[in-house]
C-alpha positions in Angstrom: -32.1 -164.2 60.5 -32.0 -166.8 57.8 -28.9 -167.5 55.8 -29.3 -169.1 52.4 -26.0 -169.4 50.6 -26.0 -170.1 47.0 -22.7 -170.3 45.0 -20.8 -167.1 45.8 -23.8 -165.0 46.7 -25.3 -164.8 50.1 -28.9 -164.2 51.0 -30.1 -163.0 54.4 -33.7 -162.3 55.5 -34.2 -159.3 57.8 -37.4 -159.2 59.9 -37.1 -155.5 60.9 -35.4 -152.2 60.0 -33.3 -152.7 63.2 -32.0 -156.0 61.9 -31.3 -154.5 58.5 -29.2 -151.9 60.2 -27.4 -154.6 62.3 -26.5 -156.5 59.1 -25.1 -153.3 57.6 -23.2 -152.7 60.9 -21.7 -156.2 60.9 -20.5 -155.7 57.3 -19.0 -152.3 58.1 -16.7 -153.8 60.7 -14.8 -155.6 58.0 -14.8 -152.7 55.5 -11.6 -150.9 54.5 -10.7 -147.7 52.7 -11.5 -148.0 49.0 -14.3 -150.5 49.5 -17.4 -149.9 47.3 -20.9 -151.0 48.1 -23.7 -150.8 45.5 -27.2 -150.8 46.9 -30.0 -151.8 44.6 -33.7 -151.9 45.4 -36.8 -149.9 44.7 -37.9 -146.8 46.6 -38.6 -147.6 50.2 -36.8 -151.0 50.2 -34.4 -150.1 52.9 -31.2 -148.9 51.2 -30.7 -145.9 53.5 -31.5 -148.0 56.5 -28.7 -150.4 55.4 -26.4 -147.4 54.9 -27.2 -146.2 58.5 -26.0 -149.6 59.6 -22.8 -149.3 57.7 -22.3 -145.9 59.3 -22.8 -147.3 62.8 -20.4 -150.1 62.1 -17.8 -147.6 61.1 -18.3 -145.7 64.3 -20.3 -142.8 62.7 -23.5 -141.5 64.3 -26.2 -143.3 62.3 -28.8 -140.8 63.3 -27.0 -138.2 61.1 -27.2 -140.4 58.0 -30.1 -139.4 55.8 -30.9 -140.0 52.2 -28.6 -137.8 50.0 -31.3 -137.7 47.3 -31.3 -133.9 46.9 -27.5 -133.3 47.2 -26.3 -136.6 45.6 -23.3 -137.1 47.9 -23.0 -136.9 51.7 -19.7 -137.3 53.5 -19.7 -138.6 57.1 -16.6 -138.5 59.2 -15.8 -139.1 62.8 -15.6 -142.9 62.7 -12.9 -145.4 62.0 -12.9 -144.4 58.3 -15.0 -141.9 56.3 -18.3 -142.9 54.7 -19.2 -141.4 51.3 -22.9 -141.9 50.6 -24.1 -141.4 47.0 -27.8 -141.4 45.9 -28.0 -141.3 42.1 -31.8 -141.6 41.9 -32.3 -138.2 40.4 -29.7 -138.5 37.7 -30.7 -139.2 34.1 -27.7 -141.4 33.4 -24.0 -141.7 33.2 -23.4 -138.3 31.5 -24.6 -136.7 34.8 -22.8 -139.2 37.0 -19.4 -138.7 35.5 -18.7 -135.2 36.9 -19.5 -136.4 40.5 -15.9 -137.7 40.9 -16.9 -141.1 42.1 -13.5 -142.5 41.0 -11.7 -140.0 43.2 -13.9 -141.1 46.2 -13.2 -144.7 45.5 -9.5 -144.1 45.4 -9.7 -142.1 48.6 -9.5 -143.0 52.2 -13.2 -144.0 52.9 -16.0 -146.4 52.0 -18.3 -145.6 49.1 -22.0 -146.6 49.4 -23.9 -146.0 46.2 -27.7 -146.1 45.9 -29.0 -146.5 42.4 -25.7 -147.6 40.9 -27.4 -148.5 37.6 -27.3 -144.8 36.8 -23.6 -145.1 36.4 -24.3 -146.9 33.1 -21.2 -147.9 31.3 -18.9 -146.9 34.1 -17.3 -150.3 34.9 -15.9 -151.4 38.2 -14.2 -154.7 38.5 -14.5 -155.1 42.2 -17.4 -154.1 44.5 -20.1 -155.6 46.6 -23.6 -155.3 45.3 -26.5 -155.6 47.8 -29.9 -156.2 46.4 -32.6 -155.3 48.9 -36.2 -156.4 48.2 -39.4 -157.1 50.0 -39.8 -160.6 51.4 -42.9 -161.7 49.4 -43.5 -164.6 51.9 -43.1 -162.5 55.0 -44.5 -159.4 56.7 -44.4 -155.9 55.3 -41.2 -155.0 57.2 -39.2 -158.1 56.2 -36.5 -157.7 53.6 -34.3 -160.1 51.6 -30.8 -158.9 51.3 -28.8 -160.6 48.5 -25.0 -160.0 48.6 -23.3 -160.4 45.2 -19.5 -160.1 45.4 -17.4 -158.9 42.4 -13.8 -159.7 43.1 -11.8 -161.6 45.6 -11.8 -158.8 48.2 -15.6 -159.0 48.3 -15.8 -162.7 48.4 -13.7 -162.6 51.6 -15.8 -159.7 52.9 -18.9 -161.9 52.9 -17.3 -164.2 55.4 -18.0 -161.5 58.0 -21.7 -161.9 57.5 -21.9 -165.7 57.7 
């Protein structure tokens, strides 16, 4: 696993889906209720694989984590804290996202992982961790580059758990 720090952001290269899950799991061990993780990347980039890792790190059975594409939100309990997994891919924009109650989940007792956060549009959050997942253009097909972009002091400190 390669670590390329630049400014406040952190870049990691994963060489396999298993390693992508492990990075998510390591991050999850430092997560607390109210934390928000925005996952960005094209279809098939590994967002749900990363979410499975977060589930495992929270003590939730990762095998039960599937893409919530057709139901928009899946709730997973049974771990240290609940995981609320959103997939906004099928939404047309913020007018459809508003009624989902994301704010209530964020203010709740679990961790929110949001795939396709750009569908939130003008909904602004001052603190969150954005994870951009992309193909490693210099590597093999299964390699991914994960770029962690913290927004707020909480998430700057959170990145220390991955270094």
